[in-house]
C-alpha positions as CSV (number, residue, x, y, z in Angstrom):
1,M,-36.7,10.5,-12.2
2,N,-40.0,12.4,-12.0
3,N,-38.2,15.3,-10.3
4,V,-35.7,15.4,-13.2
5,R,-38.5,15.4,-15.9
6,A,-40.6,17.9,-14.0
7,Y,-37.7,20.3,-13.7
8,S,-36.8,19.9,-17.4
9,L,-40.3,20.3,-18.7
10,G,-41.5,23.0,-16.3
11,Q,-38.6,25.4,-16.3
12,G,-36.3,24.2,-19.1
13,I,-32.8,23.1,-19.1
14,G,-31.6,26.6,-20.0
15,E,-32.9,28.1,-16.8
16,L,-31.2,25.3,-14.8
17,L,-27.9,26.0,-16.4
18,D,-28.3,29.7,-15.7
19,D,-29.0,29.1,-12.0
20,P,-26.0,30.3,-10.0
21,A,-26.6,27.5,-7.4
22,F,-26.4,24.9,-10.2
23,Q,-23.3,26.5,-11.6
24,A,-21.6,26.4,-8.2
25,L,-22.7,22.8,-7.8
26,L,-21.2,21.8,-11.1
27,K,-17.9,23.4,-10.1
28,R,-17.9,21.5,-6.8
29,F,-18.6,18.2,-8.6
30,S,-15.6,18.8,-10.9
31,Q,-13.4,19.7,-7.9
32,K,-14.0,16.7,-5.6
33,C,-16.1,13.8,-4.6
34,M,-18.7,14.8,-2.0
35,S,-20.5,12.8,0.7
36,W,-24.3,13.0,0.9
37,D,-24.1,15.2,4.0
38,E,-21.7,17.6,2.3
39,F,-24.0,17.8,-0.7
40,L,-27.0,18.6,1.5
41,S,-25.0,21.5,3.1
42,L,-24.7,23.3,-0.2
43,N,-27.0,25.9,-1.6
44,L,-29.0,23.7,-4.0
45,P,-31.2,25.0,-6.9
46,P,-34.8,25.7,-6.0
47,N,-37.9,23.8,-7.2
48,I,-36.2,20.4,-7.1
49,S,-35.6,18.0,-4.3
50,P,-32.1,17.1,-3.1
51,L,-32.6,13.5,-4.3
52,G,-33.7,14.8,-7.7
53,M,-30.6,17.1,-7.9
54,W,-28.4,14.3,-6.8
55,E,-29.8,12.1,-9.6
56,I,-29.2,14.9,-12.2
57,M,-25.6,15.3,-11.1
58,N,-24.9,11.6,-11.1
59,R,-26.5,11.1,-14.6
60,M,-24.3,13.9,-15.9
61,S,-21.3,12.3,-14.2
62,R,-22.1,9.0,-15.9
63,Y,-21.9,10.5,-19.4
64,M,-18.9,12.7,-18.8
65,G,-17.0,10.2,-16.7
66,I,-14.3,7.7,-17.5
67,E,-15.6,4.2,-18.0
68,L,-13.9,1.3,-16.1
69,P,-14.2,-1.6,-18.5
70,I,-14.5,-4.4,-16.0
71,P,-18.2,-5.1,-15.5
72,D,-19.3,-6.9,-12.3
73,L,-20.7,-10.4,-12.1
74,N,-24.2,-9.1,-12.9
75,D,-22.8,-7.1,-15.9
76,G,-23.1,-3.9,-14.0
77,E,-21.2,-1.0,-15.5
78,Y,-18.8,1.4,-13.6
79,W,-17.3,4.8,-14.2
80,Y,-15.7,7.7,-12.3
81,R,-15.1,11.4,-12.6
82,R,-11.5,12.6,-12.9
83,T,-11.9,15.4,-10.3
84,H,-9.3,18.0,-9.7
85,E,-8.8,16.4,-6.3
86,I,-7.9,13.0,-7.9
87,T,-5.7,14.7,-10.5
88,D,-3.7,16.6,-7.9
89,V,-3.1,13.5,-5.8
90,V,-2.1,11.4,-8.8
91,S,0.3,14.1,-10.0
92,I,2.1,14.0,-6.6
93,V,2.3,10.2,-6.5
94,T,3.5,10.1,-10.1
95,R,6.4,12.5,-9.6
96,A,7.5,10.7,-6.5
97,C,7.3,7.2,-8.0
98,G,9.4,7.5,-11.2
99,P,12.8,5.8,-11.8
100,D,14.6,9.2,-11.6
101,S,12.9,10.4,-8.4
102,P,15.0,11.0,-5.3
103,L,12.8,8.5,-3.4
104,H,13.6,5.8,-5.9
105,R,17.3,6.5,-5.7
106,T,17.2,6.3,-1.9
107,M,15.1,3.2,-1.7
108,T,17.3,1.3,-4.1
109,S,20.7,2.4,-2.9
110,A,23.2,-0.1,-1.6
111,G,22.6,0.8,2.1
112,S,18.8,0.7,2.0
113,Q,18.1,-3.0,2.1
114,H,17.1,-3.0,5.7
115,F,14.8,0.0,5.0
116,L,13.1,-1.9,2.2
117,M,12.6,-4.9,4.6
118,N,10.8,-2.6,7.0
119,V,8.3,-1.7,4.3
120,R,8.0,-5.0,2.4
121,I,7.5,-7.3,5.4
122,P,4.4,-5.6,6.8
123,E,3.1,-5.1,3.3
124,V,3.2,-8.8,2.6
125,I,1.6,-9.6,5.9
126,A,-1.2,-7.0,5.4
127,A,-1.9,-8.5,1.9
128,A,-2.4,-11.9,3.5
129,R,-4.8,-10.5,6.1
130,L,-6.8,-8.7,3.4
131,D,-7.2,-12.1,1.7
132,G,-8.7,-13.5,4.9
133,L,-5.7,-15.2,6.3
134,S,-5.5,-15.3,10.1
135,L,-2.0,-14.7,11.3
136,S,-0.1,-12.7,13.9
137,M,1.8,-9.7,12.5
138,R,4.4,-10.1,15.2
139,D,5.0,-13.8,14.5
140,A,5.0,-13.4,10.7
141,D,7.4,-10.4,11.0
142,I,9.9,-12.5,13.0
143,Q,9.5,-15.4,10.6
144,L,10.4,-13.3,7.5
145,R,13.2,-11.3,9.2
146,L,14.9,-14.4,10.5
147,D,14.2,-16.4,7.4
148,R,12.8,-19.1,9.7
149,A,11.4,-22.3,8.1
150,P,7.6,-22.0,7.9
151,R,5.8,-24.1,10.5
152,N,2.4,-24.3,8.9
153,A,0.5,-23.7,5.6
154,T,-0.2,-20.0,6.4
155,E,3.5,-19.2,7.1
156,R,4.5,-21.1,3.9
157,L,2.1,-18.9,1.9
158,V,3.4,-15.7,3.4
159,A,7.0,-16.8,2.7
160,N,6.1,-17.6,-0.9
161,T,4.5,-14.2,-1.4
162,F,7.5,-12.5,0.1
163,S,9.9,-14.3,-2.3
164,A,7.6,-13.9,-5.3
165,I,8.2,-10.1,-5.3
166,D,11.8,-10.7,-6.4
167,H,10.5,-12.8,-9.3
168,L,8.4,-9.9,-10.8
169,P,11.3,-8.4,-12.9
170,D,11.6,-11.8,-14.7
171,L,8.0,-11.2,-16.0
172,L,8.4,-7.8,-17.5
173,G,8.3,-9.1,-21.0
174,E,5.1,-11.1,-20.4
175,P,1.7,-9.6,-21.3
176,F,-0.9,-9.8,-18.6
177,S,-3.1,-12.8,-19.1
178,R,-5.1,-15.4,-17.4
179,D,-2.1,-17.7,-17.7
180,L,0.2,-15.1,-16.0
181,F,-2.3,-14.7,-13.1
182,M,-2.5,-18.5,-12.7
183,H,1.3,-18.7,-12.7
184,L,1.5,-16.2,-9.8
185,R,-1.2,-18.1,-7.9
186,E,0.7,-21.4,-8.3
187,R,3.9,-19.7,-7.2
188,L,2.2,-18.4,-4.0
189,L,0.6,-21.8,-3.3
190,E,3.7,-23.9,-3.9
191,D,4.0,-26.6,-1.1
192,V,0.9,-25.0,0.6
193,D,-1.8,-27.3,1.9
194,I,-4.8,-25.0,1.1
195,S,-7.1,-27.0,3.4
196,A,-4.8,-26.2,6.3
197,L,-4.7,-22.4,5.9
198,A,-5.9,-20.5,8.9
199,T,-8.6,-18.2,7.6
200,T,-11.1,-15.6,8.7
201,K,-13.5,-13.6,6.6
202,A,-11.7,-11.8,3.8
203,S,-12.0,-8.0,4.1
204,L,-14.4,-6.5,1.6
205,G,-12.8,-3.1,2.2
206,T,-14.1,-0.7,-0.5
207,G,-16.5,-3.3,-2.0
208,L,-20.3,-2.9,-1.4
209,F,-21.1,-6.6,-0.9
210,E,-19.6,-10.1,-1.1
211,W,-20.2,-12.1,-4.2
212,P,-21.3,-15.7,-3.5
213,D,-18.6,-18.3,-4.0
214,E,-20.5,-20.1,-6.8
215,M,-20.6,-16.8,-8.8
216,T,-16.9,-15.9,-8.3
217,E,-16.0,-19.4,-9.5
218,R,-18.4,-19.4,-12.4
219,Y,-17.1,-16.0,-13.7
220,A,-13.5,-16.3,-12.6
221,D,-12.1,-16.8,-16.1
222,R,-14.2,-14.0,-17.6
223,Q,-13.2,-11.5,-14.9
224,M,-9.5,-12.4,-15.3
225,D,-9.8,-11.8,-19.1
226,Y,-11.4,-8.4,-18.4
227,I,-8.6,-7.5,-15.9
228,A,-5.9,-8.6,-18.3
229,A,-7.3,-6.5,-21.2
230,Y,-7.4,-3.5,-18.8
231,A,-3.8,-4.1,-17.6
232,N,-2.6,-4.4,-21.2
233,H,-4.3,-1.1,-22.1
234,E,-6.5,-2.9,-24.6
235,T,-9.5,-1.3,-22.9
236,G,-10.0,1.7,-20.7
237,E,-9.4,5.0,-22.5
238,Y,-8.0,8.0,-20.7
239,D,-7.2,6.2,-17.5
240,H,-4.0,7.3,-15.7
241,D,-1.4,4.7,-15.0
242,V,-1.5,5.2,-11.3
243,L,-5.2,4.8,-11.1
244,R,-5.1,1.8,-13.4
245,A,-2.6,0.1,-11.1
246,L,-4.8,0.8,-8.1
247,M,-7.9,-0.5,-9.8
248,L,-6.1,-3.8,-10.8
249,T,-5.6,-4.6,-7.1
250,D,-9.1,-3.8,-6.2
251,S,-10.6,-5.8,-9.1
252,F,-8.9,-8.9,-7.8
253,R,-10.1,-8.1,-4.3
254,F,-13.7,-7.5,-5.3
255,Y,-14.2,-10.5,-7.7
256,R,-11.8,-13.0,-6.1
257,P,-11.2,-15.0,-9.3
258,L,-8.2,-16.8,-7.6
259,K,-10.0,-17.7,-4.4
260,E,-7.8,-17.7,-1.3
261,V,-4.9,-15.7,-2.8
262,S,-6.9,-13.2,-5.0
263,Y,-5.8,-10.1,-3.3
264,Q,-2.2,-11.2,-2.9
265,V,-2.0,-12.0,-6.7
266,G,-3.7,-8.6,-7.4
267,S,-1.0,-6.9,-5.3
268,L,1.7,-8.6,-7.3
269,V,0.0,-7.7,-10.6
270,A,-0.2,-4.0,-9.6
271,H,3.5,-4.1,-8.6
272,L,4.4,-5.7,-12.0
273,Y,2.2,-3.1,-13.8
274,A,4.0,-0.3,-12.0
275,L,7.4,-1.7,-13.1
276,K,6.2,-2.0,-16.7
277,H,5.0,1.6,-16.7
278,H,8.1,3.2,-15.2
279,L,6.6,3.8,-11.7
280,P,8.9,1.5,-9.7
281,V,8.3,3.2,-6.3
282,L,4.6,2.7,-6.6
283,G,5.2,-1.0,-6.2
284,L,7.3,-0.5,-3.2
285,L,4.8,1.6,-1.2
286,P,2.9,-0.1,1.6
287,A,-0.5,0.0,-0.2
288,S,-1.9,-3.1,1.5
289,R,-0.9,-1.8,4.9
290,V,-2.7,1.5,4.5
291,K,-5.8,-0.3,3.2
292,L,-5.8,-2.5,6.2
293,D,-5.5,0.5,8.5
294,W,-8.3,2.2,6.7
295,D,-10.5,-0.9,6.9
296,E,-9.9,-1.1,10.7
297,G,-10.5,2.6,11.3
298,R,-6.9,3.7,11.9
299,I,-6.8,6.1,9.0
300,L,-9.5,8.8,9.1
301,P,-10.3,12.2,7.7
302,P,-8.6,14.6,7.0
303,S,-5.9,12.1,5.8
304,V,-8.6,10.8,3.4
305,S,-12.0,12.1,2.4
306,F,-14.1,9.3,3.9
307,D,-14.3,7.1,6.9
308,R,-15.8,3.6,6.3
309,S,-19.4,4.4,7.1
310,T,-19.4,7.6,5.0
311,Y,-17.9,5.8,2.1
312,E,-20.3,2.9,2.2
313,N,-23.3,5.3,2.3
314,L,-22.0,7.2,-0.7
315,R,-21.4,4.0,-2.7
316,K,-24.9,2.7,-1.9
317,R,-26.4,6.0,-3.2
318,S,-24.5,5.8,-6.4
319,P,-23.5,2.2,-7.0
320,G,-22.1,2.6,-10.5
321,D,-20.1,5.7,-9.7
322,L,-16.6,4.8,-8.5
323,T,-15.4,8.4,-8.1
324,S,-15.4,7.8,-4.3
325,L,-13.4,4.6,-4.8
326,Q,-10.8,6.2,-7.0
327,T,-10.6,9.2,-4.6
328,L,-10.0,7.0,-1.6
329,A,-7.5,4.7,-3.4
330,A,-5.4,7.6,-4.6
331,Q,-5.5,9.3,-1.1
332,L,-4.4,6.1,0.6
333,M,-1.5,5.8,-1.8
334,L,-0.6,9.4,-0.9
335,V,-0.7,8.4,2.8
336,A,1.6,5.5,2.1
337,L,3.9,7.8,0.2
338,R,4.1,10.3,3.0
339,I,4.8,7.6,5.6
340,V,7.7,6.3,3.5
341,E,9.0,9.8,2.8
342,H,8.9,10.6,6.5
343,Y,10.7,7.4,7.3
344,V,13.4,8.1,4.7
345,E,13.9,11.6,6.0
346,T,14.3,10.4,9.6
347,W,16.5,7.5,8.5
348,E,18.8,9.9,6.5
349,N,19.0,12.4,9.5
350,W,19.9,9.5,11.8
351,D,22.6,8.2,9.4
352,R,24.0,11.7,9.0
353,E,24.3,12.2,12.7
354,L,25.7,8.8,13.2
355,R,28.4,9.4,10.5
356,Q,29.3,12.6,12.4
357,M,29.6,10.7,15.6
358,L,31.6,7.8,14.2
359,K,33.8,9.9,11.9
360,K,36.9,8.9,13.8
361,D,36.4,5.3,12.5
362,I,36.3,5.7,8.7
363,H,36.4,1.9,8.1
364,L,32.8,1.3,9.3
365,N,30.4,0.3,6.6
366,D,26.7,1.3,6.4
367,R,25.6,-1.9,8.0
368,Q,27.9,-1.5,10.9
369,R,26.8,2.0,11.5
370,S,23.2,0.7,11.5
371,I,24.2,-1.8,14.3
372,L,26.0,0.9,16.3
373,G,23.1,3.3,15.9
374,R,20.7,1.0,17.6
375,A,23.4,0.0,20.2
376,L,23.8,3.7,21.1
377,R,20.1,4.3,21.3
378,K,19.3,1.1,23.3
379,S,21.9,-0.2,25.8
380,E,19.9,-3.4,26.2
381,A,19.8,-4.2,22.4
382,E,20.7,-7.7,21.2
383,F,21.9,-8.6,17.7
384,T,22.1,-11.9,15.9
385,I,24.0,-12.8,12.7
386,R,20.9,-14.4,11.1
387,Y,18.7,-11.3,11.6
388,H,21.5,-9.0,10.3
389,K,22.0,-11.3,7.3
390,N,18.3,-11.2,6.3
391,N,17.7,-7.6,7.2
392,H,20.5,-6.4,4.8
393,G,20.3,-9.1,2.2
394,I,23.9,-10.3,2.6
395,A,25.7,-13.6,2.9
396,Y,26.2,-15.2,6.3
397,P,30.0,-14.8,6.3
398,T,29.6,-11.1,5.5
399,A,27.1,-10.7,8.4
400,R,29.4,-12.5,10.8
401,R,32.4,-10.4,9.7
402,D,30.4,-7.2,10.4
403,F,29.9,-8.2,14.0
404,L,33.4,-9.7,14.7
405,E,35.0,-6.4,13.5
406,L,32.8,-4.5,15.9
407,V,33.8,-6.9,18.7
408,D,37.5,-6.4,17.8
409,K,37.1,-2.7,18.0
410,G,35.5,-3.0,21.4
411,Y,32.1,-1.7,20.4
412,L,30.2,-5.0,21.0
413,T,30.6,-8.0,23.2
414,Q,29.9,-11.6,22.0
415,E,28.1,-14.3,23.9
416,Q,27.2,-17.9,22.8
417,R,23.9,-19.4,23.8
418,G,23.7,-23.0,22.6
419,K,24.7,-22.9,18.9
420,A,23.8,-19.2,18.4
421,F,25.9,-16.1,18.9
422,F,24.4,-13.0,20.4
423,F,26.0,-9.5,20.3
424,T,25.3,-6.7,22.8
425,P,26.7,-3.2,23.3
426,S,29.9,-3.0,25.2
427,Y,29.9,-1.5,28.7
428,G,30.8,2.1,28.3
429,L,30.1,2.2,24.6
430,Q,28.6,5.7,24.8
431,A,31.7,6.9,26.6
432,M,33.8,6.0,23.6
433,F,32.2,8.9,21.7
434,T,33.1,12.4,22.9
435,N,30.2,14.5,21.6
436,P,27.3,14.2,24.0
437,E,25.2,16.7,22.0
438,T,25.4,14.6,18.9
439,L,24.5,11.5,20.9
440,A,21.5,13.2,22.4
441,R,20.3,14.2,18.9
442,L,20.8,10.7,17.7
443,Q,18.8,9.3,20.5
444,G,16.1,11.9,19.7
445,Y,15.5,10.5,16.2
446,A,12.6,8.3,17.1
447,V,11.7,6.6,13.8
448,D,8.1,5.6,14.5
449,K,8.0,2.0,13.3
450,S,4.5,1.3,14.7
451,F,3.1,1.4,11.1
452,F,5.7,-1.1,9.9
453,T,5.2,-3.5,12.9
454,G,1.4,-3.6,13.0
455,G,0.7,-0.7,15.4
456,S,-1.9,1.9,14.9
457,Y,-1.6,4.8,12.6
458,N,-3.7,7.9,12.2
459,K,-2.3,11.1,10.8
């Protein structure tokens, strides 16, 4: 503070504004959010310390920034700068997430149910882990894909969260409120023994510190009222819909007003907000999955501006300034968008090649082509009716008919083990198709599902 006053009184604000180094600094602050090390690397104005200059810039940011009208539990205030960097990312995400976007048409087409499953399942599992639930991604993935009956409280909660997503369109006419948030919480905890949940420490992620349980409980109603007003656009001027959706999730995560399911409810609230504001794809992106990967160090610069330690250092230097949070949140959504776009592109290329290969059999449906595609890529593949039914969102008789028709055509063989039927590629399946070049290209389309099945990701 003394540095700021000394500069102002000794040389005058006019001289500071005329300083080329200060002008360049103002331009950089409008362009992007900088780390402390990046700030120190710049040509700073003379006669003032770096800390003094940092304070000047952040005080200017405070008064020119956009206020976030959800104070913390100590009534601390927050704001952020709408930098060019944030604006550019938000524009890209907005264009891709609208109801008329090519991505939305692809993700909601009749043949994309299994694709959506590959996104939704790890997203639900990641949300549970961010809330501090201890569970195996592999076991939970199998549970949801096979629609297996939950064996414990944690699996029941995950199954409830998975099914709650389909309930969101029923709530489009409901304003956001404390009652709505509690309704979602009750839906997630239906038939769940809370005392039996397998938990670890919830991930703080982009938060600076953990609020004591007694404070989160004491201020839970107040924080939910603040969040509801923000979601209803009663507060928060000039905030973009994409950024508002992202802040809704993080607000539930930081203040934990709904205890053990706070983040999971926040994720549903953000999804519902996206539906209400004509950004349907935004709710389908694997936002929780990329947050978990960033938390655990699998997403690093240059995919995002900050790794965890750099981000935490920046937040500690400027606790009220959430420009770094909004920058990181927007960039992680862009990462999620690019992952899905890449997956869609690979999936479409694979389907196109498969159609070419199977063009002699015009009676195959999209689901059957999906089965044969995997059978051609992996001669050891096994298929079950139950998995196929859940993966494509179809009735059991329809799933069974898909397989029996392929058996009748000689593409698959059927084997019974106990009460279950298993289907495997017929011997010589590849020899039934006469275009080895197309087959080679099909086998070359390696859709990297490590992201969707809990593996590492770093772009």
